[in-house]
Backbone as JSON Lines, residues from 0, in Angstrom:
{"i":0,"aa":"M","n":[-46.22,-94.14,12.01],"ca":[-47.18,-93.24,12.56],"c":[-47.17,-93.38,14.08]}
{"i":1,"aa":"A","n":[-47.3,-92.27,14.76],"ca":[-47.3,-92.27,16.23],"c":[-48.72,-92.14,16.73]}
{"i":2,"aa":"F","n":[-49.08,-92.98,17.71],"ca":[-50.41,-92.96,18.31],"c":[-50.3,-92.93,19.82]}
{"i":3,"aa":"G","n":[-51.29,-92.33,20.45],"ca":[-51.39,-92.36,21.9],"c":[-50.51,-91.33,22.58]}
{"i":4,"aa":"K","n":[-50.51,-91.41,23.93],"ca":[-49.65,-90.56,24.73],"c":[-49.37,-91.26,26.04]}
{"i":5,"aa":"G","n":[-48.32,-90.86,26.69],"ca":[-47.95,-91.47,27.97],"c":[-47.62,-92.94,27.81]}
{"i":6,"aa":"K","n":[-48.18,-93.76,28.7],"ca":[-47.91,-95.2,28.67],"c":[-48.5,-95.89,27.45]}
{"i":7,"aa":"S","n":[-49.51,-95.31,26.84],"ca":[-50.13,-95.94,25.67],"c":[-49.54,-95.45,24.35]}
{"i":8,"aa":"F","n":[-48.46,-94.68,24.4],"ca":[-47.82,-94.19,23.18],"c":[-47.16,-95.35,22.45]}
{"i":9,"aa":"S","n":[-47.37,-95.39,21.13],"ca":[-46.71,-96.42,20.32],"c":[-46.56,-95.95,18.88]}
{"i":10,"aa":"Y","n":[-45.67,-96.6,18.16],"ca":[-45.49,-96.35,16.74],"c":[-46.13,-97.5,15.97]}
{"i":11,"aa":"W","n":[-46.84,-97.16,14.91],"ca":[-47.41,-98.17,14.03],"c":[-46.74,-98.0,12.67]}
{"i":12,"aa":"H","n":[-46.3,-99.07,12.11],"ca":[-45.62,-99.03,10.81],"c":[-46.68,-99.07,9.71]}
{"i":13,"aa":"I","n":[-46.78,-97.99,8.97],"ca":[-47.82,-97.86,7.95],"c":[-47.64,-98.91,6.86]}
{"i":14,"aa":"N","n":[-46.4,-99.28,6.54],"ca":[-46.19,-100.31,5.52],"c":[-46.73,-101.66,5.97]}
{"i":15,"aa":"S","n":[-46.58,-101.97,7.24],"ca":[-47.12,-103.23,7.77],"c":[-48.65,-103.23,7.7]}
{"i":16,"aa":"I","n":[-49.25,-102.1,7.99],"ca":[-50.71,-101.99,7.94],"c":[-51.19,-102.18,6.51]}
{"i":17,"aa":"C","n":[-50.53,-101.52,5.56],"ca":[-50.92,-101.63,4.15],"c":[-50.74,-103.06,3.65]}
{"i":18,"aa":"T","n":[-49.67,-103.71,4.05],"ca":[-49.43,-105.1,3.66],"c":[-50.53,-106.0,4.22]}
{"i":19,"aa":"F","n":[-50.87,-105.78,5.48],"ca":[-51.92,-106.58,6.11],"c":[-53.26,-106.39,5.4]}
{"i":20,"aa":"L","n":[-53.6,-105.14,5.06],"ca":[-54.88,-104.85,4.41],"c":[-54.93,-105.38,2.98]}
{"i":21,"aa":"G","n":[-53.81,-105.34,2.29],"ca":[-53.78,-105.66,0.87],"c":[-53.91,-104.38,0.07]}
{"i":22,"aa":"E","n":[-53.46,-104.44,-1.17],"ca":[-53.43,-103.23,-2.0],"c":[-54.82,-102.63,-2.21]}
{"i":23,"aa":"G","n":[-55.82,-103.47,-2.49],"ca":[-57.17,-102.97,-2.75],"c":[-57.77,-102.22,-1.58]}
{"i":24,"aa":"K","n":[-57.72,-102.82,-0.41],"ca":[-58.3,-102.15,0.77],"c":[-57.49,-100.92,1.14]}
{"i":25,"aa":"A","n":[-56.17,-100.98,0.99],"ca":[-55.34,-99.81,1.31],"c":[-55.69,-98.64,0.39]}
{"i":26,"aa":"L","n":[-55.88,-98.92,-0.91],"ca":[-56.25,-97.86,-1.84],"c":[-57.66,-97.34,-1.6]}
{"i":27,"aa":"G","n":[-58.56,-98.21,-1.19],"ca":[-59.95,-97.81,-0.99],"c":[-60.24,-97.19,0.36]}
{"i":28,"aa":"L","n":[-59.27,-97.22,1.26],"ca":[-59.49,-96.71,2.62],"c":[-59.92,-95.24,2.69]}
{"i":29,"aa":"P","n":[-59.33,-94.34,1.9],"ca":[-59.81,-92.94,1.96],"c":[-61.29,-92.81,1.57]}
{"i":30,"aa":"V","n":[-61.73,-93.57,0.59],"ca":[-63.13,-93.51,0.17],"c":[-64.02,-94.09,1.28]}
{"i":31,"aa":"F","n":[-63.59,-95.2,1.87],"ca":[-64.32,-95.8,2.97],"c":[-64.46,-94.79,4.13]}
{"i":32,"aa":"H","n":[-63.37,-94.12,4.45],"ca":[-63.38,-93.14,5.54],"c":[-64.35,-92.0,5.24]}
{"i":33,"aa":"S","n":[-64.29,-91.49,4.03],"ca":[-65.18,-90.39,3.65],"c":[-66.64,-90.85,3.64]}
{"i":34,"aa":"L","n":[-66.89,-92.02,3.09],"ca":[-68.25,-92.53,2.97],"c":[-68.89,-92.8,4.33]}
{"i":35,"aa":"T","n":[-68.12,-93.3,5.27],"ca":[-68.68,-93.68,6.57],"c":[-68.58,-92.58,7.62]}
{"i":36,"aa":"G","n":[-68.1,-91.41,7.21],"ca":[-68.06,-90.27,8.12],"c":[-66.65,-89.81,8.39]}
{"i":37,"aa":"S","n":[-66.38,-88.57,8.03],"ca":[-65.06,-87.98,8.28],"c":[-65.28,-86.56,8.81]}
{"i":38,"aa":"D","n":[-64.22,-85.78,8.85],"ca":[-64.34,-84.4,9.34],"c":[-65.29,-83.58,8.46]}
{"i":39,"aa":"T","n":[-65.32,-83.9,7.18],"ca":[-66.06,-83.06,6.23],"c":[-67.27,-83.74,5.61]}
{"i":40,"aa":"T","n":[-67.48,-85.01,5.9],"ca":[-68.67,-85.7,5.39],"c":[-69.37,-86.39,6.55]}
{"i":41,"aa":"S","n":[-70.68,-86.44,6.45],"ca":[-71.46,-87.05,7.53],"c":[-71.4,-88.57,7.45]}
{"i":42,"aa":"G","n":[-71.72,-89.22,8.55],"ca":[-71.8,-90.68,8.59],"c":[-73.24,-91.13,8.49]}
{"i":43,"aa":"F","n":[-73.47,-92.38,8.81],"ca":[-74.81,-92.95,8.78],"c":[-75.28,-93.12,10.22]}
{"i":44,"aa":"I","n":[-76.51,-92.72,10.48],"ca":[-77.02,-92.71,11.85],"c":[-76.95,-94.11,12.47]}
{"i":45,"aa":"G","n":[-76.32,-94.17,13.62],"ca":[-76.22,-95.41,14.36],"c":[-75.27,-96.44,13.79]}
{"i":46,"aa":"K","n":[-74.54,-96.09,12.75],"ca":[-73.63,-97.04,12.1],"c":[-72.22,-96.44,12.08]}
{"i":47,"aa":"G","n":[-71.4,-96.92,12.96],"ca":[-70.05,-96.41,13.06],"c":[-69.09,-97.16,12.15]}
{"i":48,"aa":"K","n":[-67.81,-96.86,12.32],"ca":[-66.78,-97.48,11.49],"c":[-66.7,-98.99,11.67]}
{"i":49,"aa":"T","n":[-66.95,-99.48,12.89],"ca":[-66.84,-100.92,13.14],"c":[-67.89,-101.7,12.35]}
{"i":50,"aa":"I","n":[-69.12,-101.25,12.38],"ca":[-70.18,-101.91,11.62],"c":[-69.89,-101.79,10.12]}
{"i":51,"aa":"A","n":[-69.44,-100.63,9.69],"ca":[-69.12,-100.44,8.29],"c":[-67.97,-101.36,7.86]}
{"i":52,"aa":"W","n":[-66.97,-101.5,8.71],"ca":[-65.82,-102.37,8.39],"c":[-66.28,-103.83,8.27]}
{"i":53,"aa":"E","n":[-67.12,-104.27,9.18],"ca":[-67.65,-105.64,9.12],"c":[-68.47,-105.85,7.85]}
{"i":54,"aa":"S","n":[-69.23,-104.84,7.46],"ca":[-70.02,-104.93,6.23],"c":[-69.1,-105.01,5.01]}
{"i":55,"aa":"W","n":[-68.01,-104.27,5.02],"ca":[-67.05,-104.32,3.91],"c":[-66.42,-105.71,3.85]}
{"i":56,"aa":"K","n":[-66.07,-106.27,5.0],"ca":[-65.48,-107.61,5.02],"c":[-66.46,-108.65,4.47]}
{"i":57,"aa":"S","n":[-67.75,-108.47,4.71],"ca":[-68.74,-109.43,4.21],"c":[-69.15,-109.15,2.76]}
{"i":58,"aa":"F","n":[-68.75,-108.02,2.22],"ca":[-69.11,-107.63,0.85],"c":[-67.85,-107.19,0.11]}
{"i":59,"aa":"P","n":[-66.99,-108.14,-0.26],"ca":[-65.71,-107.78,-0.88],"c":[-65.83,-107.1,-2.25]}
{"i":60,"aa":"N","n":[-66.99,-107.2,-2.9],"ca":[-67.17,-106.51,-4.19],"c":[-67.07,-104.99,-4.05]}
{"i":61,"aa":"L","n":[-67.29,-104.5,-2.85],"ca":[-67.22,-103.05,-2.61],"c":[-65.82,-102.51,-2.9]}
{"i":62,"aa":"T","n":[-64.81,-103.32,-2.68],"ca":[-63.42,-102.87,-2.86],"c":[-63.19,-102.3,-4.24]}
{"i":63,"aa":"A","n":[-63.73,-102.93,-5.27],"ca":[-63.53,-102.46,-6.64],"c":[-64.08,-101.04,-6.82]}
{"i":64,"aa":"A","n":[-65.25,-100.75,-6.25],"ca":[-65.83,-99.41,-6.36],"c":[-64.99,-98.39,-5.6]}
{"i":65,"aa":"L","n":[-64.55,-98.74,-4.4],"ca":[-63.75,-97.8,-3.6],"c":[-62.43,-97.49,-4.29]}
{"i":66,"aa":"V","n":[-61.78,-98.51,-4.85],"ca":[-60.5,-98.3,-5.54],"c":[-60.72,-97.46,-6.79]}
{"i":67,"aa":"D","n":[-61.77,-97.73,-7.54],"ca":[-62.04,-96.97,-8.77],"c":[-62.23,-95.49,-8.45]}
{"i":68,"aa":"I","n":[-62.96,-95.2,-7.39],"ca":[-63.17,-93.8,-6.99],"c":[-61.86,-93.18,-6.52]}
{"i":69,"aa":"A","n":[-61.05,-93.95,-5.78],"ca":[-59.8,-93.41,-5.24],"c":[-58.77,-93.13,-6.32]}
{"i":70,"aa":"V","n":[-58.68,-93.98,-7.33],"ca":[-57.61,-93.81,-8.34],"c":[-58.04,-92.94,-9.53]}
{"i":71,"aa":"H","n":[-59.32,-92.57,-9.58],"ca":[-59.81,-91.68,-10.64],"c":[-60.42,-90.44,-10.0]}
{"i":72,"aa":"P","n":[-59.58,-89.46,-9.64],"ca":[-60.11,-88.25,-8.99],"c":[-61.19,-87.57,-9.83]}
{"i":73,"aa":"F","n":[-62.19,-87.09,-9.16],"ca":[-63.3,-86.36,-9.76],"c":[-64.05,-87.18,-10.8]}
{"i":74,"aa":"I","n":[-64.08,-88.51,-10.6],"ca":[-64.81,-89.4,-11.51],"c":[-66.29,-89.06,-11.47]}
{"i":75,"aa":"P","n":[-66.92,-88.95,-12.66],"ca":[-68.36,-88.68,-12.64],"c":[-69.13,-89.92,-12.18]}
{"i":76,"aa":"I","n":[-70.05,-89.72,-11.29],"ca":[-70.88,-90.81,-10.76],"c":[-72.33,-90.45,-11.06]}
{"i":77,"aa":"D","n":[-73.09,-91.42,-11.53],"ca":[-74.52,-91.21,-11.65],"c":[-75.24,-92.38,-10.99]}
{"i":78,"aa":"E","n":[-76.53,-92.23,-10.82],"ca":[-77.3,-93.24,-10.09],"c":[-77.36,-94.58,-10.8]}
{"i":79,"aa":"G","n":[-77.01,-94.62,-12.07],"ca":[-77.02,-95.87,-12.81],"c":[-75.66,-96.53,-12.9]}
{"i":80,"aa":"S","n":[-74.64,-95.91,-12.34],"ca":[-73.28,-96.45,-12.46],"c":[-73.08,-97.67,-11.57]}
{"i":81,"aa":"N","n":[-72.15,-98.52,-11.98],"ca":[-71.83,-99.71,-11.21],"c":[-71.29,-99.35,-9.83]}
{"i":82,"aa":"N","n":[-70.45,-98.3,-9.77],"ca":[-69.9,-97.88,-8.48],"c":[-71.01,-97.49,-7.51]}
{"i":83,"aa":"F","n":[-71.99,-96.73,-7.99],"ca":[-73.07,-96.32,-7.1],"c":[-73.89,-97.53,-6.65]}
{"i":84,"aa":"S","n":[-74.14,-98.47,-7.56],"ca":[-74.89,-99.67,-7.19],"c":[-74.18,-100.46,-6.09]}
{"i":85,"aa":"L","n":[-72.85,-100.56,-6.19],"ca":[-72.09,-101.28,-5.17],"c":[-72.12,-100.54,-3.83]}
{"i":86,"aa":"L","n":[-72.01,-99.21,-3.87],"ca":[-72.09,-98.42,-2.64],"c":[-73.48,-98.52,-2.01]}
{"i":87,"aa":"E","n":[-74.5,-98.52,-2.86],"ca":[-75.88,-98.66,-2.38],"c":[-76.06,-100.01,-1.68]}
{"i":88,"aa":"R","n":[-75.57,-101.07,-2.29],"ca":[-75.67,-102.41,-1.68],"c":[-74.92,-102.46,-0.35]}
{"i":89,"aa":"F","n":[-73.75,-101.82,-0.3],"ca":[-72.96,-101.77,0.93],"c":[-73.74,-101.1,2.06]}
{"i":90,"aa":"V","n":[-74.39,-99.99,1.78],"ca":[-75.15,-99.27,2.8],"c":[-76.33,-100.13,3.27]}
{"i":91,"aa":"I","n":[-76.98,-100.81,2.35],"ca":[-78.07,-101.72,2.74],"c":[-77.54,-102.77,3.71]}
{"i":92,"aa":"L","n":[-76.38,-103.34,3.41],"ca":[-75.8,-104.37,4.28],"c":[-75.38,-103.83,5.64]}
{"i":93,"aa":"M","n":[-75.03,-102.55,5.7],"ca":[-74.71,-101.96,7.0],"c":[-75.92,-101.96,7.92]}
{"i":94,"aa":"Y","n":[-77.09,-101.73,7.36],"ca":[-78.31,-101.66,8.15],"c":[-78.99,-103.01,8.34]}
{"i":95,"aa":"N","n":[-78.77,-103.93,7.4],"ca":[-79.39,-105.25,7.49],"c":[-78.49,-106.25,6.77]}
{"i":96,"aa":"K","n":[-77.63,-106.93,7.51],"ca":[-76.62,-107.8,6.91],"c":[-77.18,-109.03,6.23]}
{"i":97,"aa":"T","n":[-78.46,-109.34,6.44],"ca":[-79.06,-110.5,5.77],"c":[-79.93,-110.12,4.59]}
{"i":98,"aa":"S","n":[-80.01,-108.84,4.28],"ca":[-80.88,-108.36,3.2],"c":[-80.4,-108.87,1.84]}
{"i":99,"aa":"I","n":[-81.36,-109.2,0.99],"ca":[-81.03,-109.58,-0.39],"c":[-81.4,-108.45,-1.36]}
{"i":100,"aa":"L","n":[-81.94,-107.36,-0.83],"ca":[-82.41,-106.25,-1.65],"c":[-81.24,-105.47,-2.24]}
{"i":101,"aa":"E","n":[-81.44,-104.94,-3.43],"ca":[-80.42,-104.16,-4.13],"c":[-80.76,-102.66,-4.15]}
{"i":102,"aa":"N","n":[-82.03,-102.34,-3.95],"ca":[-82.5,-100.96,-4.01],"c":[-82.68,-100.43,-2.59]}
{"i":103,"aa":"I","n":[-82.07,-99.31,-2.31],"ca":[-82.08,-98.78,-0.95],"c":[-83.48,-98.32,-0.51]}
{"i":104,"aa":"N","n":[-84.29,-97.82,-1.45],"ca":[-85.64,-97.4,-1.09],"c":[-86.5,-98.62,-0.7]}
{"i":105,"aa":"E","n":[-86.3,-99.74,-1.41],"ca":[-87.01,-100.97,-1.04],"c":[-86.52,-101.48,0.32]}
{"i":106,"aa":"A","n":[-85.24,-101.35,0.58],"ca":[-84.69,-101.77,1.87],"c":[-85.24,-100.9,2.99]}
{"i":107,"aa":"R","n":[-85.41,-99.62,2.75],"ca":[-86.02,-98.72,3.74],"c":[-87.43,-99.17,4.07]}
{"i":108,"aa":"M","n":[-88.2,-99.47,3.02],"ca":[-89.57,-99.89,3.22],"c":[-89.62,-101.21,4.0]}
{"i":109,"aa":"D","n":[-88.71,-102.13,3.66],"ca":[-88.66,-103.41,4.36],"c":[-88.34,-103.22,5.85]}
{"i":110,"aa":"L","n":[-87.35,-102.39,6.14],"ca":[-86.98,-102.16,7.53],"c":[-88.11,-101.48,8.32]}
{"i":111,"aa":"F","n":[-88.77,-100.53,7.7],"ca":[-89.81,-99.78,8.39],"c":[-91.09,-100.6,8.53]}
{"i":112,"aa":"C","n":[-91.54,-101.25,7.46],"ca":[-92.83,-101.94,7.47],"c":[-92.77,-103.34,8.09]}
{"i":113,"aa":"H","n":[-91.71,-104.08,7.8],"ca":[-91.69,-105.48,8.22],"c":[-90.83,-105.75,9.45]}
{"i":114,"aa":"R","n":[-89.92,-104.88,9.75],"ca":[-89.02,-105.13,10.87],"c":[-89.22,-104.14,12.01]}
{"i":115,"aa":"N","n":[-90.19,-103.25,11.85],"ca":[-90.56,-102.28,12.89],"c":[-89.38,-101.44,13.38]}
{"i":116,"aa":"I","n":[-88.53,-101.02,12.47],"ca":[-87.43,-100.13,12.8],"c":[-87.97,-98.7,12.75]}
{"i":117,"aa":"M","n":[-87.63,-97.9,13.74],"ca":[-88.1,-96.52,13.79],"c":[-87.57,-95.73,12.6]}
{"i":118,"aa":"M","n":[-88.36,-94.81,12.11],"ca":[-88.01,-94.02,10.94],"c":[-86.67,-93.29,11.1]}
{"i":119,"aa":"E","n":[-86.37,-92.84,12.32],"ca":[-85.13,-92.11,12.57],"c":[-83.9,-93.01,12.45]}
{"i":120,"aa":"S","n":[-84.08,-94.32,12.5],"ca":[-82.95,-95.25,12.51],"c":[-82.76,-96.01,11.21]}
{"i":121,"aa":"I","n":[-83.55,-95.69,10.19],"ca":[-83.4,-96.43,8.94],"c":[-82.46,-95.69,8.0]}
{"i":122,"aa":"L","n":[-82.08,-96.39,6.95],"ca":[-81.1,-95.85,6.02],"c":[-81.64,-94.67,5.22]}
{"i":123,"aa":"P","n":[-80.75,-93.94,4.57],"ca":[-81.18,-92.76,3.81],"c":[-81.92,-93.17,2.54]}
{"i":124,"aa":"T","n":[-82.61,-92.22,1.96],"ca":[-83.26,-92.47,0.66],"c":[-82.18,-92.58,-0.4]}
{"i":125,"aa":"R","n":[-82.56,-93.07,-1.55],"ca":[-81.61,-93.22,-2.66],"c":[-81.08,-91.84,-3.08]}
{"i":126,"aa":"A","n":[-81.95,-90.86,-3.14],"ca":[-81.54,-89.51,-3.53],"c":[-80.55,-88.93,-2.51]}
{"i":127,"aa":"A","n":[-80.83,-89.14,-1.22],"ca":[-79.92,-88.63,-0.18],"c":[-78.58,-89.36,-0.23]}
{"i":128,"aa":"L","n":[-78.62,-90.68,-0.47],"ca":[-77.37,-91.43,-0.58],"c":[-76.57,-90.96,-1.78]}
{"i":129,"aa":"F","n":[-77.25,-90.68,-2.89],"ca":[-76.55,-90.21,-4.08],"c":[-75.83,-88.89,-3.81]}
{"i":130,"aa":"Q","n":[-76.49,-87.95,-3.13],"ca":[-75.84,-86.68,-2.79],"c":[-74.66,-86.91,-1.85]}
{"i":131,"aa":"H","n":[-74.82,-87.83,-0.91],"ca":[-73.74,-88.16,0.02],"c":[-72.55,-88.74,-0.74]}
{"i":132,"aa":"V","n":[-72.8,-89.63,-1.68],"ca":[-71.73,-90.22,-2.49],"c":[-71.02,-89.15,-3.31]}
{"i":133,"aa":"L","n":[-71.77,-88.21,-3.88],"ca":[-71.15,-87.13,-4.66],"c":[-70.21,-86.31,-3.78]}
{"i":134,"aa":"R","n":[-70.66,-85.98,-2.56],"ca":[-69.8,-85.23,-1.64],"c":[-68.55,-86.02,-1.28]}
{"i":135,"aa":"C","n":[-68.72,-87.31,-1.06],"ca":[-67.59,-88.18,-0.7],"c":[-66.58,-88.28,-1.83]}
{"i":136,"aa":"V","n":[-67.07,-88.45,-3.05],"ca":[-66.18,-88.52,-4.22],"c":[-65.4,-87.22,-4.35]}
{"i":137,"aa":"Y","n":[-66.09,-86.11,-4.18],"ca":[-65.42,-84.8,-4.26],"c":[-64.34,-84.67,-3.18]}
{"i":138,"aa":"Q","n":[-64.67,-85.03,-1.94],"ca":[-63.72,-84.93,-0.84],"c":[-62.51,-85.83,-1.07]}
{"i":139,"aa":"V","n":[-62.75,-87.06,-1.45],"ca":[-61.66,-88.01,-1.69],"c":[-60.79,-87.54,-2.85]}
{"i":140,"aa":"S","n":[-61.4,-86.97,-3.85],"ca":[-60.63,-86.45,-4.99],"c":[-59.68,-85.35,-4.56]}
{"i":141,"aa":"I","n":[-60.12,-84.49,-3.67],"ca":[-59.23,-83.45,-3.14],"c":[-58.1,-84.08,-2.34]}
{"i":142,"aa":"W","n":[-58.43,-85.06,-1.49],"ca":[-57.4,-85.73,-0.69],"c":[-56.36,-86.42,-1.58]}
{"i":143,"aa":"T","n":[-56.83,-87.14,-2.61],"ca":[-55.91,-87.95,-3.41],"c":[-55.1,-87.13,-4.41]}
{"i":144,"aa":"T","n":[-55.48,-85.89,-4.64],"ca":[-54.69,-85.04,-5.54],"c":[-53.94,-83.95,-4.78]}
{"i":145,"aa":"S","n":[-53.99,-83.97,-3.47],"ca":[-53.41,-82.88,-2.68],"c":[-51.9,-82.77,-2.82]}
{"i":146,"aa":"E","n":[-51.22,-83.84,-3.2],"ca":[-49.77,-83.78,-3.32],"c":[-49.31,-83.3,-4.7]}
{"i":147,"aa":"L","n":[-50.22,-83.1,-5.63],"ca":[-49.85,-82.66,-6.97],"c":[-49.46,-81.18,-6.97]}
{"i":148,"aa":"C","n":[-48.41,-80.86,-7.7],"ca":[-47.97,-79.46,-7.79],"c":[-49.01,-78.62,-8.53]}
{"i":149,"aa":"I","n":[-49.54,-79.17,-9.59],"ca":[-50.57,-78.47,-10.36],"c":[-51.87,-79.22,-10.15]}
{"i":150,"aa":"Q","n":[-52.81,-78.56,-9.5],"ca":[-54.08,-79.19,-9.18],"c":[-54.98,-79.23,-10.4]}
{"i":151,"aa":"P","n":[-55.69,-80.34,-10.58],"ca":[-56.69,-80.36,-11.65],"c":[-57.81,-79.39,-11.28]}
{"i":152,"aa":"P","n":[-58.43,-78.78,-12.28],"ca":[-59.51,-77.86,-11.94],"c":[-60.68,-78.62,-11.33]}
{"i":153,"aa":"H","n":[-61.11,-78.19,-10.18],"ca":[-62.29,-78.77,-9.56],"c":[-63.13,-77.64,-9.0]}
{"i":154,"aa":"H","n":[-64.36,-77.66,-9.39],"ca":[-65.26,-76.56,-9.04],"c":[-66.47,-77.02,-8.28]}
{"i":155,"aa":"G","n":[-66.62,-78.32,-8.07],"ca":[-67.73,-78.83,-7.3],"c":[-68.98,-79.1,-8.1]}
{"i":156,"aa":"V","n":[-69.07,-78.52,-9.3],"ca":[-70.23,-78.79,-10.15],"c":[-70.12,-80.25,-10.59]}
{"i":157,"aa":"G","n":[-71.18,-80.98,-10.44],"ca":[-71.16,-82.42,-10.72],"c":[-70.95,-83.21,-9.44]}
{"i":158,"aa":"A","n":[-70.6,-82.53,-8.37],"ca":[-70.43,-83.18,-7.07],"c":[-71.57,-82.76,-6.14]}
{"i":159,"aa":"G","n":[-72.71,-82.49,-6.75],"ca":[-73.88,-82.1,-5.96],"c":[-73.94,-80.62,-5.69]}
{"i":160,"aa":"M","n":[-73.06,-79.84,-6.32],"ca":[-73.04,-78.39,-6.11],"c":[-73.4,-77.7,-7.42]}
{"i":161,"aa":"R","n":[-73.88,-76.5,-7.31],"ca":[-74.2,-75.7,-8.48],"c":[-73.41,-74.4,-8.41]}
{"i":162,"aa":"A","n":[-72.88,-74.0,-9.55],"ca":[-72.12,-72.75,-9.59],"c":[-73.07,-71.6,-9.93]}
{"i":163,"aa":"R","n":[-72.92,-70.51,-9.19],"ca":[-73.69,-69.3,-9.47],"c":[-72.8,-68.1,-9.25]}
{"i":164,"aa":"V","n":[-72.83,-67.19,-10.18],"ca":[-72.12,-65.94,-10.03],"c":[-73.12,-64.83,-10.31]}
{"i":165,"aa":"H","n":[-73.37,-64.02,-9.32],"ca":[-74.31,-62.91,-9.45],"c":[-75.64,-63.38,-10.02]}
{"i":166,"aa":"G","n":[-76.16,-64.52,-9.53],"ca":[-77.46,-65.01,-9.95],"c":[-77.46,-65.77,-11.26]}
{"i":167,"aa":"Q","n":[-76.29,-65.97,-11.88],"ca":[-76.24,-66.68,-13.15],"c":[-76.21,-68.19,-12.93]}
{"i":168,"aa":"Q","n":[-76.7,-68.95,-13.88],"ca":[-76.66,-70.41,-13.8],"c":[-75.27,-70.9,-14.18]}
{"i":169,"aa":"S","n":[-75.0,-72.18,-13.92],"ca":[-73.65,-72.74,-14.09],"c":[-73.15,-72.63,-15.52]}
{"i":170,"aa":"G","n":[-73.99,-72.81,-16.54],"ca":[-73.54,-72.69,-17.92],"c":[-73.02,-71.29,-18.21]}
{"i":171,"aa":"Q","n":[-73.72,-70.28,-17.73],"ca":[-73.29,-68.9,-17.9],"c":[-72.0,-68.64,-17.13]}
{"i":172,"aa":"F","n":[-71.83,-69.3,-16.0],"ca":[-70.62,-69.15,-15.19],"c":[-69.39,-69.59,-15.97]}
{"i":173,"aa":"F","n":[-69.48,-70.74,-16.65],"ca":[-68.33,-71.23,-17.41],"c":[-68.06,-70.36,-18.63]}
{"i":174,"aa":"L","n":[-69.11,-69.83,-19.24],"ca":[-68.94,-68.91,-20.34],"c":[-68.23,-67.65,-19.84]}
{"i":175,"aa":"W","n":[-68.61,-67.18,-18.67],"ca":[-67.99,-66.01,-18.05],"c":[-66.5,-66.3,-17.76]}
{"i":176,"aa":"L","n":[-66.19,-67.51,-17.25],"ca":[-64.8,-67.88,-16.99],"c":[-63.98,-67.92,-18.28]}
{"i":177,"aa":"A","n":[-64.57,-68.45,-19.35],"ca":[-63.87,-68.56,-20.63],"c":[-63.55,-67.16,-21.17]}
{"i":178,"aa":"M","n":[-64.42,-66.18,-20.94],"ca":[-64.17,-64.82,-21.43],"c":[-63.01,-64.18,-20.68]}
{"i":179,"aa":"L","n":[-62.78,-64.6,-19.44],"ca":[-61.68,-64.02,-18.65],"c":[-60.32,-64.49,-19.15]}
{"i":180,"aa":"V","n":[-60.26,-65.67,-19.75],"ca":[-58.98,-66.26,-20.15],"c":[-58.43,-65.65,-21.39]}
């Protein structure tokens, strides 16, 4: 890969980077990128890639969730899944690296009430994080299947989106699609 321009131009060997990171982190990197902010997904206020990377290094259990999402395109995620719990814990650690809390709403309350952090600077609610994770899973699934000749059907339903055609609900939409075939 080529980076920079002029005197700062250099080539980086992607195989060396992947070897340095290890297979797990290399596979989970697209999910990490999407989760912490990319062109198409938002990041976390006041928390850039450096803080997120340090949090990942201090929470190696996150790697399993990132790899699972990366290698299973369009994997269904719900708020009770192990992957979501690991992502939730990771986000808590980004905002408070000494926290022992597992629930993001409790961590929000702790930061706001006991640590006097301004409301604008605290982590998202659990519901907002869940929607963010759904968008990230959808985006990463598109990235990881982009080289396939035949794309798996993906419609966004289940990724925080709802299908509507002429005012119809999603169930009617799929019935309408089945009639076309």
